[in-house]
N, CA, C and O of each residue as an XYZ file, in Angstrom:
412
protein
N      84.563     74.330    100.020
C      86.036     74.257    100.150
C      86.498     75.302     99.192
O      85.828     75.638     98.215
N      87.877     75.903     99.553
C      88.459     76.830     98.949
C      88.215     78.185     99.201
O      89.026     79.071     98.930
N      87.089     78.374     99.725
C      86.594     79.778    100.389
C      87.338     80.312    101.299
O      88.315     79.760    101.805
N      86.902     81.477    101.579
C      87.556     82.229    102.829
C      86.945     81.660    104.213
O      85.718     81.661    104.314
N      87.581     81.265    105.087
C      86.983     80.939    106.273
C      86.630     82.019    107.305
O      87.452     82.911    107.513
N      85.499     81.998    107.946
C      85.221     83.117    108.878
C      85.865     83.105    110.148
O      85.626     83.950    111.011
N      86.714     82.125    110.294
C      87.556     81.877    111.368
C      89.013     82.221    111.128
O      89.804     82.190    112.071
N      89.330     82.488    110.123
C      90.714     82.861    109.834
C      91.199     84.042    110.563
O      90.473     85.012    110.781
N      92.532     83.956    110.973
C      92.890     85.146    111.846
C      93.039     86.330    111.018
O      93.313     86.167    109.829
N      92.890     87.533    111.500
C      93.075     88.716    110.615
C      94.333     89.209    110.873
O      95.142     88.522    111.498
N      94.643     90.473    110.413
C      95.886     91.026    110.368
C      96.355     91.463    111.818
O      97.503     91.317    112.237
N      95.309     92.014    112.515
C      95.677     92.440    113.834
C      96.143     91.299    114.790
O      96.946     91.511    115.699
N      95.613     90.116    114.545
C      96.074     88.825    115.359
C      97.126     88.471    114.901
O      97.946     88.034    115.709
N      97.505     88.525    113.439
C      98.723     88.149    113.070
C      99.927     89.025    113.657
O     101.022     88.590    114.013
N      99.541     90.196    113.676
C     100.664     91.161    114.304
C     100.796     90.924    115.737
O     101.936     90.990    116.196
N      99.786     90.649    116.558
C     100.120     90.247    117.898
C     100.743     88.961    118.159
O     101.523     88.896    119.109
N     100.496     87.847    117.403
C     101.175     86.574    117.636
C     102.661     86.519    117.118
O     103.489     85.734    117.580
N     102.935     87.471    116.062
C     104.383     87.459    115.517
C     105.304     87.791    116.463
O     106.450     87.350    116.378
N     104.934     88.579    117.444
C     105.773     89.017    118.539
C     106.179     87.859    119.601
O     107.055     88.032    120.448
N     105.459     86.690    119.459
C     105.838     85.679    120.389
C     106.795     84.688    119.535
O     106.959     83.554    119.985
N     107.325     84.994    118.533
C     108.372     84.226    117.686
C     109.609     84.221    118.416
O     110.257     85.267    118.376
N     110.079     83.232    119.090
C     111.473     82.986    119.669
C     112.543     83.283    118.765
O     113.622     83.753    119.128
N     112.217     82.988    117.514
C     113.428     83.363    116.480
C     113.697     84.671    116.426
O     114.865     85.053    116.349
N     112.564     85.611    116.462
C     112.891     87.018    116.421
C     113.833     87.621    117.663
O     114.807     88.365    117.547
N     113.252     87.079    118.880
C     114.020     87.554    119.835
C     115.579     86.929    120.111
O     116.471     87.504    120.735
N     115.645     85.738    119.540
C     117.098     85.096    119.530
C     117.930     85.925    118.550
O     119.102     86.174    118.831
N     117.403     86.346    117.462
C     118.233     86.980    116.589
C     118.521     88.504    117.041
O     119.617     89.057    116.954
N     117.397     89.049    117.513
C     117.636     90.483    118.141
C     118.612     90.603    119.378
O     119.343     91.569    119.596
N     118.491     89.308    120.259
C     119.497     89.484    121.549
C     120.861     89.054    120.887
O     121.888     89.634    121.241
N     120.899     88.231    120.103
C     122.424     87.756    119.770
C     123.156     88.698    118.718
O     124.379     88.760    118.594
N     122.277     89.385    118.017
C     122.835     90.356    117.058
C     122.973     91.695    117.461
O     124.007     92.294    117.167
N     121.924     92.344    118.201
C     121.856     93.715    118.374
C     121.682     94.288    119.845
O     121.236     95.424    120.005
N     122.027     93.518    120.872
C     122.008     93.663    122.307
C     123.429     93.566    122.688
O     124.086     92.612    122.271
N     124.022     94.562    123.524
C     125.485     94.633    123.922
C     125.188     93.780    125.364
O     124.143     93.740    126.013
N     126.344     93.186    125.596
C     126.354     92.354    126.701
C     126.191     93.132    128.111
O     127.027     94.020    128.276
N     125.380     92.972    129.016
C     125.226     93.665    130.383
C     123.964     94.494    130.132
O     123.515     95.068    131.124
N     123.281     94.663    128.910
C     122.051     95.344    128.942
C     120.858     94.763    129.689
O     120.620     93.563    129.552
N     120.128     95.482    130.428
C     118.994     94.910    131.123
C     118.084     94.213    130.192
O     117.763     94.828    129.175
N     117.539     92.817    130.417
C     116.867     92.219    129.686
C     115.470     92.653    129.351
O     114.957     92.428    128.255
N     114.868     93.289    130.344
C     113.520     93.881    130.256
C     113.634     95.169    129.258
O     112.818     95.318    128.349
N     114.510     95.926    129.448
C     114.688     97.073    128.418
C     115.030     96.587    127.201
O     114.468     97.051    126.209
N     115.922     95.663    127.083
C     116.213     95.160    125.623
C     114.983     94.524    124.813
O     114.757     94.745    123.623
N     114.159     93.625    125.732
C     113.113     92.972    125.065
C     112.093     93.953    124.679
O     111.506     93.827    123.605
N     111.800     95.083    125.615
C     110.942     96.076    125.136
C     111.388     96.899    123.906
O     110.575     97.148    123.016
N     112.643     97.316    123.844
C     113.295     97.824    122.691
C     113.208     97.007    121.425
O     112.951     97.411    120.291
N     113.451     95.882    121.801
C     113.499     94.918    120.390
C     111.791     94.716    119.834
O     111.447     94.810    118.656
N     111.007     94.467    120.823
C     109.398     94.498    120.520
C     108.973     95.489    119.940
O     108.246     95.306    118.964
N     109.274     96.744    120.332
C     108.987     98.027    119.821
C     109.547     98.235    118.382
O     108.783     98.593    117.486
N     110.726     98.038    118.174
C     111.252     98.062    116.861
C     110.410     97.126    115.650
O     109.927     97.464    114.569
N     110.472     95.854    116.331
C     109.673     94.984    115.397
C     108.229     95.402    114.947
O     107.820     95.339    113.788
N     107.462     95.873    116.121
C     106.193     96.266    115.955
C     105.991     97.510    114.956
O     105.067     97.559    114.144
N     106.879     98.420    115.099
C     106.926     99.695    114.209
C     107.363     99.134    112.761
O     106.625     99.532    111.859
N     108.265     98.409    112.417
C     108.655     97.954    111.274
C     107.425     97.262    110.707
O     106.995     97.582    109.599
N     106.887     96.374    111.404
C     105.781     95.554    111.043
C     104.610     96.177    110.766
O     103.896     95.739    109.864
N     104.260     97.247    111.477
C     103.140     98.141    111.261
C     103.325     98.936    109.855
O     102.339     99.189    109.163
N     104.524     99.283    109.502
C     104.680     99.993    108.398
C     104.754     98.978    106.907
O     104.207     99.263    105.842
N     105.552     97.799    107.181
C     105.835     96.912    105.880
C     104.666     95.846    105.581
O     104.360     95.543    104.428
N     103.979     95.251    106.827
C     102.911     94.241    106.655
C     101.877     94.879    105.756
O     101.660     94.270    104.708
N     101.216     95.967    105.966
C     100.254     96.337    104.945
C     100.806     96.539    103.415
O     100.213     96.143    102.412
N     101.877     97.133    103.433
C     102.541     97.097    102.094
C     102.776     95.711    101.376
O     102.634     95.573    100.161
N     103.098     94.828    102.123
C     103.532     93.416    101.609
C     102.038     92.644    101.240
O     101.861     91.846    100.320
N     101.134     93.070    102.123
C      99.798     92.437    101.795
C      99.185     93.004    100.474
O      98.702     92.276     99.606
N      99.247     94.408    100.395
C      98.829     95.021     99.293
C      99.462     94.710     97.932
O      98.788     94.636     96.905
N     100.959     94.510     97.977
C     101.608     94.024     96.784
C     101.139     92.731     96.458
O     100.892     92.474     95.280
N     100.951     91.709     97.523
C     100.459     90.394     97.137
C      99.047     90.376     96.637
O      98.687     89.526     95.822
N      98.171     91.372     97.147
C      96.863     91.385     96.269
C      96.858     91.879     95.135
O      96.110     91.384     94.292
N      97.696     92.998     94.803
C      97.824     93.435     93.392
C      98.338     92.554     92.526
O      97.907     92.508     91.374
N      99.411     91.662     92.996
C     100.067     90.660     92.065
C      99.083     89.533     91.832
O      99.088     88.987     90.728
N      98.185     89.111     92.832
C      97.352     87.981     92.687
C      96.193     88.450     91.711
O      95.716     87.646     90.910
N      95.760     89.717     91.782
C      94.780     90.110     90.813
C      95.133     90.367     89.360
O      94.319     90.340     88.437
N      96.483     90.629     89.245
C      97.032     90.791     88.027
C      97.304     89.535     87.262
O      97.284     89.563     86.032
N      97.580     88.332     87.983
C      98.051     87.280     87.311
C      97.047     85.933     87.590
O      97.239     84.846     87.046
N      96.218     86.144     88.303
C      95.067     85.167     88.558
C      94.571     84.462     87.451
O      94.017     85.152     86.596
N      94.640     83.215     87.257
C      94.135     82.372     86.163
C      95.031     82.504     84.873
O      94.722     81.906     83.842
N      96.037     83.224     84.950
C      96.842     83.171     83.827
C      98.125     82.439     83.912
O      98.661     82.343     85.016
N      98.704     81.887     82.813
C      99.942     81.146     82.715
C     100.975     81.680     83.619
O     101.684     80.908     84.264
N     101.110     83.051     83.708
C     102.235     83.732     84.387
C     102.221     83.245     86.000
O     103.229     83.095     86.690
N     100.832     83.035     86.430
C     100.649     82.739     87.802
C     101.540     81.359     88.350
O     102.077     81.278     89.455
N     101.549     80.490     87.471
C     102.243     79.272     87.581
C     103.685     79.758     87.709
O     104.322     79.434     88.711
N     104.246     80.519     86.752
C     105.657     80.701     86.855
C     106.064     81.583     87.864
O     107.247     81.533     88.199
N     105.124     82.586     88.556
C     105.604     83.288     89.551
C     105.585     82.404     90.988
O     106.415     82.575     91.880
N     104.685     81.607     91.034
C     104.650     80.539     91.999
C     106.069     79.766     92.071
O     106.729     79.654     93.104
N     106.413     79.275     90.863
C     107.572     78.596     90.727
C     108.632     79.356     91.211
O     109.424     78.912     92.042
N     108.695     80.512     90.726
C     109.936     81.422     90.968
C     109.861     81.789     92.471
O     110.939     81.775     93.066
N     108.810     82.098     93.137
C     108.867     82.247     94.784
C     109.196     81.061     95.496
O     109.903     81.054     96.504
N     108.594     79.883     94.879
C     109.266     78.538     95.865
C     110.611     78.232     95.600
O     111.291     77.615     96.420
N     111.125     78.685     94.321
C     112.380     78.504     94.218
C     113.464     79.477     95.084
O     114.438     79.079     95.723
N     113.043     80.742     94.927
C     113.744     81.615     95.754
C     113.650     81.290     97.166
O     114.669     81.425     97.843
N     112.512     80.858     97.746
C     112.553     80.455     99.178
C     113.540     79.283     99.429
O     114.257     79.294    100.430
N     113.584     78.212     98.472
C     114.262     76.993     98.698
C     115.838     77.522     98.554
O     116.688     77.137     99.355
N     116.107     78.302     97.626
C     117.371     78.774     97.446
C     118.081     79.585     98.761
O     119.204     79.416     99.235
N     117.030     80.513     99.164
C     117.389     81.363    100.382
C     117.878     80.453    101.618
O     118.835     80.743    102.334
N     117.027     79.242    101.764
C     117.208     78.471    102.902
C     118.357     77.560    102.716
O     118.911     77.111    103.719
N     118.804     77.216    101.439
C     119.778     76.318    101.188
C     121.085     77.126    101.427
O     122.085     76.615    101.930
N     121.005     78.416    101.033
C     122.213     79.483    101.234
C     122.582     79.548    102.638
O     123.770     79.418    102.935
N     121.629     79.749    103.613
C     121.936     79.770    104.933
C     122.277     78.542    105.403
O     123.190     78.534    106.229
N     121.735     77.389    105.066
C     122.290     76.222    105.633
C     123.740     75.823    105.146
O     124.531     75.295    105.927
N     124.066     76.097    103.814
C     125.463     75.951    103.521
C     126.304     76.874    104.044
O     127.440     76.467    104.292
N     126.004     78.235    104.326
C     126.727     79.102    104.980
C     127.095     78.750    106.412
O     128.218     78.882    106.899
N     126.033     78.294    107.015
C     126.331     77.974    108.428
C     127.092     76.665    108.602
O     127.643     76.293    109.638
N     127.044     76.047    107.484
C     127.927     74.699    107.684
C     129.371     74.932    107.205
O     130.253     74.083    107.330
N     129.531     76.037    106.698
C     131.038     76.447    106.271
C     131.620     77.239    107.279
O     132.831     77.462    107.248
N     130.868     77.711    108.210
C     131.325     78.672    109.523
C     132.051     77.668    110.460
O     132.519     78.052    111.532
């Protein structure tokens, strides 16, 4: 228990499945595609941009998380960092919900 599973998906699988996210395409089409654009070219363009950005930022995010975990593992600061991250996540969701309700 608690150990790494040999069946856990790796980074490559995560990158492949992330492109299936309907939320990404909805945001891309509603915010960045002009009316009348060919759906296939828009989809390929959005997927290409998402893949390029992800290939650059995903390894950096993982590296930063690994470095942070190494620095704080087992220390009192680990608990506070987790509380801070959970709070930031909850506040960002609350902000979006309240902003959408005001619109």
